[in-house]
NUBAPA-819833 format. One record per residue (C-alpha): residue in one letter; x negated, y negated, z. Coordinates in pm, 1 decimal. Example, Ala and Ser with C-alpha at 12.3 -4.5 7.8 and 13.67 -1.06 7.14 Angstrom:
+------+----------+----------+----------+
: type :       c1 :       c2 :       c3 :
+------+----------+----------+----------+
:    A :  -1230.0 :    450.0 :    780.0 :
:    S :  -1367.0 :    106.0 :    714.0 :
+------+----------+----------+----------+
! end
This chain:
+------+----------+----------+----------+
: type :       c1 :       c2 :       c3 :
+------+----------+----------+----------+
:    X : -15400.4 : -10479.1 :  11431.3 :
:    X : -15569.1 : -10753.3 :  11230.1 :
:    X : -15747.7 : -11071.8 :  11335.5 :
:    X : -16049.7 : -11138.4 :  11553.5 :
:    X : -16147.5 : -10907.5 :  11837.7 :
:    X : -15998.2 : -11146.3 :  12094.6 :
:    X : -15676.7 : -11172.2 :  11893.8 :
:    X : -15638.8 : -10795.4 :  11868.4 :
:    X : -15703.1 : -10743.5 :  12238.4 :
:    X : -15469.9 : -11027.4 :  12340.0 :
:    X : -15192.7 : -10889.2 :  12122.4 :
:    X : -15217.2 : -10562.6 :  12318.5 :
:    X : -15264.9 : -10695.6 :  12671.3 :
:    X : -15007.1 : -10976.0 :  12656.6 :
:    X : -14733.1 : -10732.0 :  12560.7 :
:    X : -14836.9 : -10444.8 :  12787.1 :
:    X : -14543.5 : -10301.5 :  12984.0 :
:    X : -14598.7 : -10056.3 :  13267.4 :
:    X : -14294.8 :  -9858.2 :  13152.6 :
:    X : -14485.2 :  -9776.1 :  12832.4 :
:    X : -14799.2 :  -9661.8 :  13016.4 :
:    X : -14829.8 :  -9284.7 :  13067.9 :
:    X : -14762.0 :  -9181.9 :  13430.1 :
:    X : -15109.9 :  -9029.7 :  13458.0 :
:    X : -15266.1 :  -9365.3 :  13367.7 :
:    X : -15053.1 :  -9546.7 :  13626.2 :
:    X : -15161.3 :  -9288.1 :  13883.6 :
:    X : -15524.7 :  -9340.6 :  13784.9 :
:    X : -15482.4 :  -9715.0 :  13836.9 :
:    X : -15334.8 :  -9666.6 :  14184.2 :
:    X : -15608.0 :  -9424.3 :  14290.6 :
:    X : -15873.5 :  -9658.9 :  14151.6 :
:    X : -15722.8 :  -9950.5 :  14340.1 :
:    X : -15715.7 :  -9741.1 :  14657.9 :
:    X : -16080.2 :  -9644.1 :  14620.5 :
:    X : -16203.9 :  -9995.7 :  14549.5 :
:    X : -16020.5 : -10172.3 :  14827.1 :
:    X : -16084.9 :  -9880.6 :  15062.0 :
:    X : -16462.9 :  -9888.9 :  15023.6 :
:    X : -16432.9 : -10266.3 :  15058.2 :
:    X : -16275.0 : -10214.0 :  15399.2 :
:    X : -16560.2 :  -9979.8 :  15489.9 :
:    X : -16811.5 : -10246.8 :  15388.6 :
:    X : -16637.3 : -10543.4 :  15547.3 :
:    X : -16919.7 : -10629.1 :  15787.1 :
:    X : -17150.1 : -10692.2 :  15490.4 :
:    X : -16908.3 : -10944.7 :  15338.1 :
:    X : -16921.9 : -11186.3 :  15631.5 :
:    X : -17118.7 : -11454.4 :  15446.9 :
:    X : -16880.4 : -11456.6 :  15152.7 :
:    X : -16583.3 : -11482.9 :  15386.6 :
:    X : -16743.8 : -11763.2 :  15588.0 :
:    X : -16811.6 : -11951.1 :  15264.8 :
:    X : -16452.2 : -11906.0 :  15148.9 :
:    X : -16309.1 : -12030.5 :  15479.0 :
:    X : -16544.1 : -12328.3 :  15502.0 :
:    X : -16500.8 : -12447.7 :  15145.6 :
:    X : -16162.9 : -12307.8 :  15045.0 :
:    X : -15931.9 : -12310.4 :  15347.6 :
:    X : -15589.2 : -12442.9 :  15254.7 :
:    X : -15224.2 : -12448.4 :  15351.8 :
:    X : -15077.2 : -12095.4 :  15337.9 :
:    X : -14804.0 : -12218.2 :  15104.6 :
:    X : -15053.4 : -12275.8 :  14824.8 :
:    X : -15327.0 : -12024.7 :  14908.2 :
:    X : -15396.6 : -11653.5 :  14911.8 :
:    X : -15480.9 : -11448.3 :  15217.8 :
:    X : -15827.1 : -11305.2 :  15250.2 :
:    X : -15819.1 : -10925.5 :  15288.8 :
:    X : -15915.7 : -10804.4 :  15637.7 :
:    X : -15921.3 : -11161.0 :  15773.8 :
:    X : -15582.6 : -11301.4 :  15669.4 :
:    X : -15696.0 : -11664.2 :  15645.2 :
:    X : -15532.0 : -11857.2 :  15362.2 :
:    X : -15782.5 : -11997.2 :  15113.3 :
:    X : -15770.7 : -12116.2 :  14753.8 :
:    X : -15738.7 : -11841.8 :  14495.1 :
:    X : -16083.9 : -11928.9 :  14361.8 :
:    X : -16243.9 : -11884.1 :  14704.5 :
:    X : -16040.3 : -11570.5 :  14767.6 :
:    X : -16160.0 : -11410.4 :  14444.5 :
:    X : -16523.7 : -11485.6 :  14523.5 :
:    X : -16500.2 : -11343.9 :  14876.6 :
:    X : -16291.6 : -11040.5 :  14780.5 :
:    X : -16545.4 : -10952.4 :  14513.4 :
:    X : -16817.2 : -10956.3 :  14777.9 :
:    X : -16597.4 : -10735.1 :  14996.5 :
:    X : -16520.5 : -10469.7 :  14734.0 :
:    X : -16884.5 : -10461.7 :  14617.6 :
:    X : -17036.4 : -10478.5 :  14968.0 :
:    X : -17131.3 : -10109.7 :  14972.4 :
:    X : -17182.1 : -10095.1 :  14593.8 :
:    X : -16950.0 :  -9798.4 :  14618.4 :
:    X : -16680.0 :  -9953.9 :  14400.7 :
:    X : -16578.5 :  -9789.5 :  14075.9 :
:    X : -16789.0 :  -9777.8 :  13762.8 :
:    X : -16749.9 :  -9681.7 :  13401.1 :
:    X : -17085.0 :  -9528.9 :  13317.1 :
:    X : -17049.2 :  -9564.6 :  12940.5 :
:    X : -17025.0 :  -9944.2 :  12965.7 :
:    X : -17220.6 : -10000.0 :  13291.9 :
:    X : -16951.0 : -10230.2 :  13430.8 :
:    X : -16793.4 : -10245.5 :  13775.4 :
:    X : -16439.0 : -10316.7 :  13659.0 :
:    X : -16275.4 : -10295.1 :  14001.0 :
:    X : -16477.8 : -10562.2 :  14176.4 :
:    X : -16438.6 : -10801.8 :  13883.0 :
:    X : -16072.3 : -10742.2 :  13799.0 :
:    X : -15904.7 : -10683.3 :  14134.5 :
:    X : -16022.4 : -10989.1 :  14334.3 :
:    X : -15853.3 : -11227.0 :  14089.6 :
:    X : -15536.5 : -11020.1 :  14078.6 :
:    X : -15507.4 : -10980.6 :  14453.9 :
:    X : -15550.6 : -11355.1 :  14502.2 :
:    X : -15299.9 : -11459.3 :  14236.7 :
:    X : -15044.1 : -11195.3 :  14331.3 :
:    X : -15064.6 : -11276.2 :  14702.3 :
:    X : -15023.7 : -11648.5 :  14639.9 :
:    X : -14723.0 : -11607.9 :  14410.7 :
:    X : -14570.0 : -11308.6 :  14594.7 :
:    X : -14566.4 : -11096.2 :  14280.6 :
:    X : -14463.6 : -10732.5 :  14261.0 :
:    X : -14708.3 : -10444.6 :  14270.6 :
:    X : -14591.6 : -10331.3 :  13925.9 :
:    X : -14709.8 : -10663.3 :  13786.5 :
:    X : -15048.0 : -10621.4 :  13952.5 :
:    X : -15091.7 : -10266.8 :  13821.6 :
:    X : -14992.4 : -10370.9 :  13469.0 :
:    X : -15243.6 : -10654.5 :  13476.5 :
:    X : -15512.5 : -10430.3 :  13621.1 :
:    X : -15475.6 : -10179.8 :  13338.3 :
:    X : -15481.2 : -10463.6 :  13083.5 :
:    X : -15808.5 : -10596.0 :  13224.4 :
:    X : -15976.1 : -10256.3 :  13238.2 :
:    X : -15877.0 : -10173.7 :  12879.4 :
:    X : -15981.8 : -10514.1 :  12742.1 :
:    X : -16327.8 : -10524.3 :  12898.1 :
:    X : -16397.5 : -10159.6 :  12816.9 :
:    X : -16324.4 : -10213.5 :  12448.1 :
:    X : -16541.7 : -10524.9 :  12432.3 :
:    X : -16833.8 : -10366.8 :  12618.7 :
:    X : -16842.3 : -10041.0 :  12422.1 :
:    X : -17164.5 : -10027.8 :  12224.1 :
:    X : -17272.9 : -10367.2 :  12358.0 :
:    X : -17326.6 : -10327.0 :  12732.8 :
:    X : -17637.8 : -10111.0 :  12682.5 :
:    X : -17812.5 : -10362.2 :  12454.6 :
:    X : -17711.5 : -10642.0 :  12692.4 :
:    X : -17881.0 : -10456.5 :  12977.0 :
:    X : -18195.6 : -10408.9 :  12769.4 :
:    X : -18208.4 : -10786.3 :  12722.1 :
:    X : -18204.2 : -10835.9 :  13100.9 :
:    X : -17838.5 : -10915.5 :  13153.7 :
:    X : -17621.7 : -10744.9 :  13413.3 :
:    X : -17330.1 : -10598.7 :  13219.3 :
:    X : -17088.9 : -10651.7 :  13508.1 :
:    X : -17160.5 : -11024.9 :  13507.8 :
:    X : -17133.6 : -11051.2 :  13129.6 :
:    X : -16823.3 : -10841.2 :  13064.9 :
:    X : -16652.8 : -10869.4 :  13406.0 :
:    X : -16513.6 : -11220.5 :  13341.7 :
:    X : -16339.4 : -11086.0 :  13031.6 :
:    X : -16170.3 : -10816.3 :  13241.0 :
:    X : -16055.9 : -11074.7 :  13494.6 :
:    X : -15935.8 : -11311.2 :  13224.2 :
:    X : -15729.0 : -11050.4 :  13039.9 :
:    X : -15586.8 : -10920.5 :  13367.5 :
:    X : -15509.4 : -11264.1 :  13509.1 :
:    X : -15349.5 : -11372.7 :  13182.4 :
:    X : -15118.6 : -11072.2 :  13193.8 :
:    X : -15031.6 : -11130.7 :  13559.7 :
:    X : -14952.9 : -11497.5 :  13490.2 :
:    X : -14732.5 : -11401.8 :  13196.1 :
:    X : -14937.5 : -11581.9 :  12932.5 :
:    X : -14840.4 : -11527.8 :  12570.7 :
:    X : -15074.2 : -11392.2 :  12306.3 :
:    X : -15208.3 : -11732.3 :  12204.4 :
:    X : -15281.5 : -11833.6 :  12562.5 :
:    X : -15445.8 : -11496.9 :  12629.1 :
:    X : -15671.4 : -11549.0 :  12326.8 :
:    X : -15778.8 : -11879.6 :  12480.7 :
:    X : -15832.6 : -11716.7 :  12819.6 :
:    X : -16067.2 : -11462.4 :  12660.0 :
:    X : -16244.6 : -11738.1 :  12469.4 :
:    X : -16296.5 : -11942.3 :  12784.3 :
:    X : -16411.3 : -11636.4 :  12979.9 :
:    X : -16665.2 : -11560.1 :  12707.4 :
:    X : -16813.4 : -11902.7 :  12779.5 :
:    X : -16808.5 : -11853.0 :  13158.9 :
:    X : -16995.7 : -11520.1 :  13184.1 :
:    X : -17359.8 : -11439.7 :  13242.8 :
:    X : -17601.7 : -11303.3 :  13500.0 :
:    X : -17925.1 : -11106.6 :  13501.9 :
:    X : -18058.7 : -10790.0 :  13662.0 :
:    X : -18363.2 : -10960.1 :  13813.9 :
:    X : -18192.4 : -10935.8 :  14152.5 :
:    X : -18275.2 : -10562.2 :  14162.6 :
:    X : -18641.8 : -10619.1 :  14087.0 :
:    X : -18679.0 : -10908.1 :  14328.3 :
:    X : -18483.5 : -10746.0 :  14611.6 :
:    X : -18264.5 : -11054.0 :  14651.5 :
:    X : -17890.4 : -11094.2 :  14699.5 :
:    X : -17743.4 : -11234.8 :  14377.7 :
:    X : -17581.4 : -10896.7 :  14313.3 :
:    X : -17348.9 : -10939.5 :  14609.6 :
:    X : -17183.3 : -11245.5 :  14456.8 :
:    X : -17211.9 : -11178.5 :  14084.2 :
:    X : -16894.3 : -10968.8 :  14082.6 :
:    X : -16681.2 : -11221.6 :  14272.1 :
:    X : -16815.5 : -11501.6 :  14054.6 :
:    X : -16721.7 : -11302.8 :  13744.7 :
:    X : -16371.9 : -11242.7 :  13881.8 :
:    X : -16325.5 : -11606.3 :  13978.8 :
:    X : -16451.8 : -11732.6 :  13642.9 :
:    X : -16221.5 : -11503.5 :  13447.5 :
:    X : -15928.2 : -11607.1 :  13663.4 :
:    X : -16008.4 : -11975.7 :  13612.0 :
:    X : -16023.5 : -11912.2 :  13237.2 :
:    X : -15667.2 : -11777.5 :  13248.5 :
:    X : -15545.0 : -12062.0 :  13471.3 :
:    X : -15693.7 : -12317.3 :  13232.5 :
:    X : -15538.3 : -12142.6 :  12934.3 :
:    X : -15203.0 : -12159.1 :  13114.2 :
:    X : -15251.7 : -12537.5 :  13126.1 :
:    X : -15308.4 : -12555.5 :  12751.9 :
:    X : -15686.8 : -12549.6 :  12742.1 :
:    X : -15802.5 : -12372.2 :  12426.3 :
:    X : -16075.2 : -12113.9 :  12378.4 :
:    X : -16227.6 : -12007.3 :  12049.8 :
:    X : -16034.6 : -11718.6 :  11890.0 :
:    X : -16366.6 : -11586.8 :  11757.1 :
:    X : -16550.7 : -11642.2 :  12084.8 :
:    X : -16641.5 : -11274.2 :  12101.7 :
:    X : -16743.8 : -11180.6 :  11749.8 :
:    X : -16822.7 : -11519.4 :  11599.3 :
:    X : -17155.1 : -11626.8 :  11452.0 :
:    X : -17249.5 : -11792.8 :  11780.9 :
:    X : -17025.3 : -11578.2 :  11993.4 :
:    X : -17046.6 : -11362.3 :  12301.8 :
:    X : -17148.3 : -11032.7 :  12141.5 :
:    X : -17435.2 : -11174.3 :  11937.2 :
:    X : -17559.1 : -11390.0 :  12225.8 :
:    X : -17555.1 : -11124.3 :  12497.1 :
:    X : -17617.8 : -10800.4 :  12306.8 :
:    X : -17783.4 : -10909.5 :  11984.5 :
:    X : -17530.8 : -10695.8 :  11798.3 :
:    X : -17305.3 : -10888.8 :  11566.4 :
:    X : -17067.4 : -10609.6 :  11474.4 :
:    X : -16751.3 : -10620.6 :  11683.3 :
:    X : -16628.6 : -10299.4 :  11846.9 :
:    X : -16317.6 : -10129.8 :  11719.5 :
:    X : -15991.6 : -10169.7 :  11905.0 :
:    X : -15868.9 :  -9837.9 :  11771.4 :
:    X : -15698.3 :  -9638.8 :  12041.7 :
:    X : -15572.7 :  -9932.3 :  12248.6 :
:    X : -15256.7 :  -9806.1 :  12408.0 :
:    X : -15346.1 :  -9447.6 :  12320.3 :
:    X : -15703.8 :  -9377.3 :  12430.9 :
:    X : -15678.5 :  -9522.6 :  12781.3 :
:    X : -16031.0 :  -9622.3 :  12887.5 :
:    X : -15936.8 :  -9648.1 :  13254.7 :
:    X : -15930.5 :  -9268.4 :  13262.3 :
:    X : -16311.2 :  -9276.7 :  13224.6 :
:    X : -16359.9 :  -9479.5 :  13541.8 :
:    X : -16530.7 :  -9282.8 :  13816.7 :
:    X : -16602.8 :  -9330.5 :  14186.9 :
:    X : -16907.1 :  -9303.3 :  14408.7 :
:    X : -16959.3 :  -9062.7 :  14697.4 :
:    X : -17261.5 :  -9263.9 :  14820.5 :
:    X : -17319.4 :  -9637.9 :  14878.9 :
:    X : -17589.4 :  -9656.8 :  14612.0 :
:    X : -17629.0 :  -9728.4 :  14241.1 :
:    X : -17408.5 :  -9528.0 :  14004.0 :
:    X : -17715.1 :  -9389.4 :  13825.6 :
:    X : -17837.4 :  -9236.7 :  14152.9 :
:    X : -17515.1 :  -9053.2 :  14245.4 :
:    X : -17570.4 :  -8736.7 :  14041.9 :
:    X : -17943.6 :  -8700.9 :  14125.4 :
:    X : -17871.8 :  -8729.4 :  14498.6 :
:    X : -17592.5 :  -8474.1 :  14468.6 :
:    X : -17816.4 :  -8235.3 :  14272.5 :
:    X : -18111.0 :  -8268.3 :  14510.2 :
:    X : -17906.7 :  -8220.1 :  14827.4 :
:    X : -17751.3 :  -7907.7 :  14675.5 :
:    X : -18090.7 :  -7774.1 :  14571.3 :
:    X : -18238.0 :  -7837.8 :  14913.8 :
:    X : -17942.9 :  -7677.4 :  15089.4 :
:    X : -17946.9 :  -7363.4 :  14874.6 :
:    X : -18320.4 :  -7303.8 :  14914.8 :
:    X : -18372.5 :  -7436.9 :  15266.4 :
:    X : -18606.5 :  -7713.7 :  15149.2 :
:    X : -18703.5 :  -7962.3 :  15420.6 :
:    X : -18853.0 :  -8305.9 :  15366.3 :
:    X : -19181.5 :  -8201.6 :  15531.3 :
:    X : -19215.7 :  -7915.2 :  15280.8 :
:    X : -19207.7 :  -8139.3 :  14974.2 :
:    X : -19526.0 :  -8213.1 :  14784.8 :
:    X : -19354.3 :  -8394.8 :  14499.9 :
:    X : -19022.2 :  -8449.7 :  14328.4 :
:    X : -18968.9 :  -8548.0 :  13966.1 :
:    X : -18631.2 :  -8685.6 :  13865.2 :
:    X : -18576.1 :  -8685.8 :  13488.7 :
:    X : -18303.4 :  -8917.7 :  13359.2 :
:    X : -18182.2 :  -9032.2 :  13020.1 :
:    X : -18410.5 :  -9303.2 :  12877.1 :
:    X : -18155.0 :  -9579.6 :  12935.3 :
:    X : -18089.7 :  -9473.5 :  13294.0 :
:    X : -18461.7 :  -9438.2 :  13371.8 :
:    X : -18526.9 :  -9786.4 :  13232.3 :
:    X : -18250.6 :  -9958.2 :  13432.0 :
:    X : -18407.2 : -10229.6 :  13650.9 :
:    X : -18500.3 : -10105.7 :  13998.2 :
:    X : -18433.4 :  -9734.8 :  13939.7 :
:    X : -18800.5 :  -9627.1 :  13944.7 :
:    X : -18908.9 :  -9862.9 :  14225.2 :
:    X : -19099.9 :  -9709.7 :  14516.4 :
:    X : -19138.5 : -10016.7 :  14733.8 :
:    X : -19223.0 : -10209.2 :  14931.6 :
:    X : -18863.6 : -10315.3 :  14990.0 :
:    X : -18716.0 : -10605.3 :  15182.5 :
:    X : -18342.5 : -10577.0 :  15116.6 :
:    X : -18083.0 : -10307.9 :  15055.4 :
:    X : -18052.3 : -10443.3 :  14702.6 :
:    X : -18386.0 : -10277.0 :  14638.3 :
:    X : -18326.4 :  -9950.0 :  14820.4 :
:    X : -17978.3 :  -9878.9 :  14683.7 :
:    X : -18118.3 :  -9908.1 :  14331.1 :
:    X : -18438.5 :  -9710.6 :  14395.3 :
:    X : -18389.3 :  -9347.2 :  14302.7 :
:    X : -18711.2 :  -9240.5 :  14480.8 :
:    X : -18591.7 :  -9405.9 :  14801.9 :
:    X : -18240.6 :  -9259.5 :  14771.3 :
:    X : -18377.0 :  -8910.8 :  14707.3 :
:    X : -18614.2 :  -8941.7 :  15002.1 :
:    X : -18326.3 :  -9032.4 :  15233.6 :
:    X : -18116.0 :  -8749.2 :  15091.2 :
:    X : -18396.1 :  -8497.6 :  15146.4 :
:    X : -18438.7 :  -8604.1 :  15504.5 :
:    X : -18074.6 :  -8653.1 :  15602.4 :
:    X : -17878.4 :  -8430.5 :  15365.8 :
:    X : -17694.3 :  -8733.6 :  15224.8 :
:    X : -17690.6 :  -9112.2 :  15241.8 :
:    X : -17500.2 :  -9342.9 :  15474.7 :
:    X : -17487.2 :  -9720.5 :  15454.5 :
:    X : -17728.6 :  -9775.7 :  15743.1 :
:    X : -17984.9 :  -9544.9 :  15578.4 :
:    X : -18059.4 :  -9817.1 :  15324.3 :
:    X : -18248.7 : -10033.1 :  15573.4 :
:    X : -18542.9 :  -9800.3 :  15640.0 :
:    X : -18793.4 : -10039.0 :  15479.7 :
:    X : -19039.4 : -10007.0 :  15766.8 :
:    X : -19019.6 :  -9632.0 :  15828.5 :
:    X : -19369.9 :  -9504.2 :  15738.0 :
:    X : -19265.6 :  -9139.6 :  15699.8 :
:    X : -18970.0 :  -9227.8 :  15479.2 :
:    X : -19178.4 :  -9456.7 :  15259.7 :
:    X : -19448.5 :  -9188.3 :  15231.9 :
:    X : -19185.2 :  -8943.8 :  15107.6 :
:    X : -19053.5 :  -9209.6 :  14867.8 :
:    X : -19397.5 :  -9242.9 :  14710.7 :
:    X : -19401.1 :  -8867.5 :  14639.5 :
:    X : -19096.4 :  -8900.5 :  14414.8 :
:    X : -19126.1 :  -9001.4 :  14049.9 :
:    X : -18868.5 :  -9102.6 :  13790.1 :
:    X : -18926.0 :  -9000.1 :  13428.0 :
:    X : -18731.5 :  -9043.3 :  13104.0 :
:    X : -18624.0 :  -8734.1 :  12908.4 :
:    X : -18451.7 :  -8744.2 :  12571.2 :
:    X : -18262.7 :  -8422.0 :  12638.8 :
:    X : -18093.8 :  -8552.1 :  12955.8 :
:    X : -17755.2 :  -8718.3 :  12889.0 :
:    X : -17654.2 :  -9054.2 :  13031.4 :
:    X : -17544.0 :  -9010.8 :  13391.6 :
:    X : -17712.4 :  -8669.4 :  13422.1 :
:    X : -18046.2 :  -8558.4 :  13560.4 :
:    X : -18301.1 :  -8281.6 :  13594.6 :
:    X : -18469.0 :  -8250.4 :  13933.6 :
:    X : -18792.4 :  -8059.4 :  13994.7 :
:    X : -18904.2 :  -8009.9 :  14355.2 :
:    X : -19254.1 :  -7881.6 :  14427.8 :
:    X : -19319.4 :  -7753.5 :  14778.2 :
:    X : -19630.5 :  -7596.7 :  14928.0 :
:    X : -19553.2 :  -7256.9 :  14778.0 :
:    X : -19295.0 :  -7289.1 :  14501.6 :
:    X : -19124.4 :  -7507.7 :  14241.9 :
:    X : -18749.2 :  -7536.4 :  14210.1 :
:    X : -18559.8 :  -7706.4 :  13927.5 :
:    X : -18193.5 :  -7788.9 :  13883.1 :
:    X : -18004.4 :  -8002.5 :  13633.9 :
:    X : -17658.7 :  -8142.5 :  13585.4 :
:    X : -17477.9 :  -8296.4 :  13290.0 :
:    X : -17166.0 :  -8489.6 :  13395.7 :
:    X : -16831.3 :  -8460.5 :  13222.7 :
:    X : -16498.7 :  -8641.0 :  13251.7 :
:    X : -16423.8 :  -8470.0 :  13584.7 :
:    X : -16743.6 :  -8577.5 :  13763.9 :
:    X : -16656.8 :  -8807.5 :  14056.9 :
:    X : -16312.0 :  -8853.8 :  13903.9 :
:    X : -16111.7 :  -8783.6 :  14217.9 :
:    X : -15737.2 :  -8750.5 :  14260.5 :
:    X : -15534.9 :  -8928.9 :  14527.4 :
:    X : -15586.5 :  -8660.2 :  14790.2 :
:    X : -15963.6 :  -8649.4 :  14764.4 :
:    X : -15989.1 :  -9027.8 :  14744.5 :
:    X : -15776.5 :  -9067.5 :  15056.0 :
:    X : -15970.0 :  -8796.3 :  15241.2 :
:    X : -16301.5 :  -8965.5 :  15164.7 :
:    X : -16168.7 :  -9298.3 :  15294.1 :
:    X : -16040.0 :  -9135.5 :  15612.5 :
:    X : -16389.8 :  -8995.5 :  15667.7 :
:    X : -16514.7 :  -9357.6 :  15673.0 :
:    X : -16245.4 :  -9488.7 :  15907.6 :
:    X : -16498.7 :  -9578.5 :  16177.9 :
:    X : -16663.6 :  -9820.3 :  15934.8 :
:    X : -16337.6 :  -9998.3 :  15852.5 :
:    X : -16169.0 : -10263.7 :  16071.0 :
:    X : -15854.4 : -10050.2 :  16089.9 :
:    X : -15762.5 :  -9775.3 :  16338.7 :
:    X : -15662.5 :  -9442.0 :  16181.4 :
:    X : -15285.7 :  -9509.9 :  16176.4 :
:    X : -15340.8 :  -9846.3 :  16006.3 :
:    X : -15574.9 :  -9690.1 :  15751.5 :
:    X : -15308.5 :  -9430.4 :  15674.3 :
:    X : -15059.4 :  -9714.4 :  15626.9 :
:    X : -15299.3 :  -9888.0 :  15386.2 :
:    X : -15343.3 :  -9566.3 :  15186.0 :
:    X : -14967.5 :  -9516.5 :  15164.3 :
:    X : -14906.9 :  -9873.7 :  15047.1 :
:    X : -15177.6 :  -9855.7 :  14779.5 :
:    X : -15041.9 :  -9531.0 :  14638.1 :
:    X : -14686.6 :  -9669.5 :  14638.7 :
:    X : -14775.4 : -10010.2 :  14495.3 :
:    X : -14556.9 :  -9977.7 :  14188.0 :
:    X : -14257.8 :  -9989.9 :  14424.0 :
:    X : -14374.7 : -10265.3 :  14659.6 :
:    X : -14461.5 : -10635.0 :  14661.9 :
:    X : -14833.3 : -10695.8 :  14614.9 :
:    X : -14840.1 : -10887.3 :  14943.0 :
:    X : -14776.8 : -10557.7 :  15123.4 :
:    X : -15115.2 : -10435.8 :  15002.2 :
:    X : -15308.6 : -10739.7 :  15120.2 :
:    X : -15117.2 : -10731.4 :  15448.2 :
:    X : -15210.4 : -10367.5 :  15502.1 :
:    X : -15580.5 : -10461.8 :  15502.0 :
:    X : -15556.3 : -10735.2 :  15765.3 :
:    X : -15713.7 : -10618.7 :  16089.2 :
:    X : -15519.6 : -10849.1 :  16319.7 :
:    X : -15200.1 : -10948.8 :  16137.8 :
:    X : -15028.6 : -11261.7 :  16266.4 :
:    X : -14701.8 : -11205.5 :  16083.4 :
+------+----------+----------+----------+
! end
């Protein structure tokens, strides 16, 4: 494929047909959708502010709106995307692609769910658009998300609108030229920093929904004939140079062959993606050797240099919001040592003196020989030192439908659905290629009126 980066991507996404997508990739999309919306259900109580905002400022006639998941109220698609992003990201347990540091689910799916629910589109259309968005943003972010993060930007806020734009354009049936404009407009609508993690404030909760909404609006404007620069990504004053400082555009080689969505992984704990493996390693080490929190003199967690430098990872308090604790590896490891794992309510132990004392005994260090996403943990107790390490591969936290469903069923008490309704939701999500998309939104509504 020739042309600018946006032109090459648009040529692929605008013509994407689910029938041409390998069955394993379609399955991956369905499982990923199930995980993202499922952990959103389990975090619904933390999305109340976003939902209240959507209903106050976006309520509309059902004939021209989209239903909010869980709630069922009809709101504008823009308000629905913002609130649904807050829902999916509420536990920060939504999917991630470690190599590009982007939460693709919470930026792609809110726009698609809103548009598909409003227009009563088929689930096959939604899945096709979802795959298009994941592939587009992954290609753009490769080799650029890391430098963007170093400059202080949050990769999800910078590259997420491009995922939503490509996905929304495909769902709306835009042609290649219109999709190029949608990507160009989305390149102008993205942005957001990582200061939220250092300050312990709540921008992070709404960055994903804003990214999804902005990408969707880019596609809706393109559908109305608004133009976006075809070289908005790789141009002299374009997105890549502005946000990453790297002028060279990534290759689109492998589009339609090397499916990037396969690299998307899930999270067993409601904490930062970087912290998932270290918590898993430490809990296993403690279990095997009978290590108790009171026995620990110190813990050193060695990460790759980029992971260790990510804002908030090495913080040891004081904390005032879960945005600080979910990012803090020392805090997460302290909770894991004490409790054998991490639950959502564990993230609010700001004022627990014993927990904070344990947190201060845990140190994060950078190590050149540790791969991205991996770790080496050294625990020193009163009488011994134990070390364990783990290097992730393509199977790490890459669950199939059965494990994903089982993990959601284990969280049923945190969802607004009784067990039979949760089972219904799981069945609908995994059968979405044969159902209307409205069935999926309807399966999330706690008190359906229809």
